[in-house]
C-alpha positions as CSV (number, residue, x, y, z in Angstrom):
1,M,-34.4,36.1,-41.8
2,L,-37.0,36.2,-44.5
3,G,-38.4,39.6,-44.2
4,E,-41.9,40.1,-45.1
5,A,-41.8,40.2,-49.6
6,S,-39.2,37.2,-49.6
7,L,-41.9,35.1,-48.0
8,C,-42.1,31.7,-50.3
9,Q,-43.6,33.1,-53.5
10,T,-45.2,29.6,-54.9
11,A,-47.2,29.7,-51.3
12,S,-50.8,30.3,-53.6
13,M,-49.6,27.3,-55.1
14,S,-49.1,25.7,-52.6
15,R,-52.6,25.3,-51.2
16,D,-53.1,23.2,-53.9
17,R,-51.0,20.6,-53.3
18,A,-51.3,20.6,-49.4
19,R,-51.9,17.3,-49.5
20,L,-50.7,14.9,-51.9
21,P,-51.1,10.9,-51.3
22,W,-48.3,10.8,-48.6
23,P,-45.2,8.4,-48.7
24,F,-43.9,10.7,-51.3
25,Q,-42.2,9.7,-54.0
26,H,-38.5,9.3,-53.1
27,G,-38.6,10.2,-50.0
28,A,-38.5,14.2,-50.5
29,F,-41.7,17.1,-49.8
30,P,-42.8,17.8,-53.9
31,D,-42.0,20.9,-55.5
32,G,-44.8,23.3,-54.2
33,F,-45.4,21.5,-51.5
34,G,-47.6,23.6,-48.9
35,V,-47.1,24.1,-45.3
36,V,-49.1,26.0,-42.8
37,V,-46.4,27.6,-41.3
38,Q,-46.7,30.4,-37.6
39,R,-45.8,33.1,-39.7
40,T,-42.4,33.4,-36.9
41,V,-41.0,30.0,-37.7
42,A,-41.2,31.1,-41.2
43,D,-39.4,35.1,-41.1
44,G,-37.1,33.4,-38.7
45,T,-38.6,34.4,-35.2
46,E,-38.3,31.5,-33.6
47,P,-37.7,27.4,-34.7
48,A,-39.4,24.8,-35.8
49,R,-39.9,23.0,-32.7
50,A,-42.8,21.2,-33.8
51,V,-44.1,19.5,-37.7
52,V,-47.1,17.7,-37.5
53,H,-48.3,15.7,-40.4
54,D,-52.3,14.9,-39.4
55,A,-54.8,12.0,-40.5
56,Q,-55.8,14.1,-43.1
57,G,-52.3,15.0,-44.6
58,V,-52.1,18.2,-43.7
59,W,-48.8,20.0,-42.5
60,M,-48.1,22.3,-40.0
61,V,-45.4,23.7,-38.6
62,S,-45.2,25.3,-34.7
63,D,-43.1,27.5,-32.7
64,E,-44.9,25.9,-29.9
65,V,-44.5,29.2,-27.9
66,N,-47.1,31.5,-29.2
67,D,-50.5,30.9,-30.2
68,P,-50.9,29.3,-33.9
69,N,-54.8,30.1,-33.6
70,G,-54.3,34.9,-33.6
71,E,-55.0,36.1,-37.0
72,D,-52.5,36.2,-39.8
73,A,-50.6,34.1,-36.8
74,A,-50.2,31.4,-39.4
75,I,-49.6,31.3,-43.6
76,V,-49.5,28.7,-46.3
77,M,-46.1,28.4,-47.6
78,C,-43.3,26.1,-49.5
79,M,-41.7,23.2,-47.8
80,H,-39.2,23.7,-49.8
81,C,-38.6,27.5,-48.8
82,L,-38.9,26.2,-45.1
83,V,-36.2,23.4,-45.4
84,E,-33.9,26.2,-47.0
85,L,-34.7,28.0,-43.6
86,D,-34.4,24.6,-41.7
87,P,-32.4,21.3,-43.5
88,S,-33.0,19.9,-40.4
89,I,-36.8,19.4,-41.8
90,R,-36.2,17.9,-44.8
91,P,-36.1,14.0,-43.2
92,L,-40.2,14.7,-42.1
93,A,-40.8,13.9,-45.4
94,H,-40.5,10.4,-44.7
95,D,-40.7,9.8,-40.8
96,A,-43.7,11.8,-39.5
97,A,-46.7,10.2,-40.8
98,R,-49.6,10.8,-38.4
99,N,-47.1,12.1,-36.4
100,V,-45.9,14.9,-34.6
101,A,-41.8,15.4,-34.7
102,W,-40.9,18.0,-32.7
103,R,-38.2,19.4,-29.9
104,D,-36.9,22.1,-27.5
105,E,-34.7,24.3,-30.2
106,R,-32.8,24.4,-33.2
107,G,-30.5,21.6,-33.6
108,D,-32.1,19.2,-31.5
109,P,-32.5,15.8,-32.5
110,W,-36.7,15.1,-33.0
111,S,-39.0,13.2,-31.3
112,F,-42.0,11.1,-32.6
113,Q,-45.9,11.0,-30.9
114,D,-48.9,9.6,-32.5
115,H,-51.1,12.9,-33.0
116,V,-54.7,13.8,-32.2
117,Y,-56.5,16.5,-31.7
118,P,-57.0,17.5,-28.6
119,D,-60.9,17.7,-29.4
120,D,-60.1,13.8,-30.9
């Protein structure tokens, strides 16, 4: 589990790289690529249960249990750091265009569906 001080050191750089053109070169997340992630996933308290790649090119990772909109509930971190915590996210670099990949628990296979925001 990551401690507060161990959270990705490239997060500030990642903010500038959160909307790179997709598909990514070589089907892999670029170095320093930023993702919006719930703190509970970043610190290992909960597994990543949903990975969203929206139509604007933003990537978000949720635990699907806690409210991601609460104060300090989400951070920007480097996707490579997140993949170190959960290598099953790596293939989503080329599988998740404008989709949400979801699963019930860590280790379950990813399922895919079209992503739309509730207001759309």
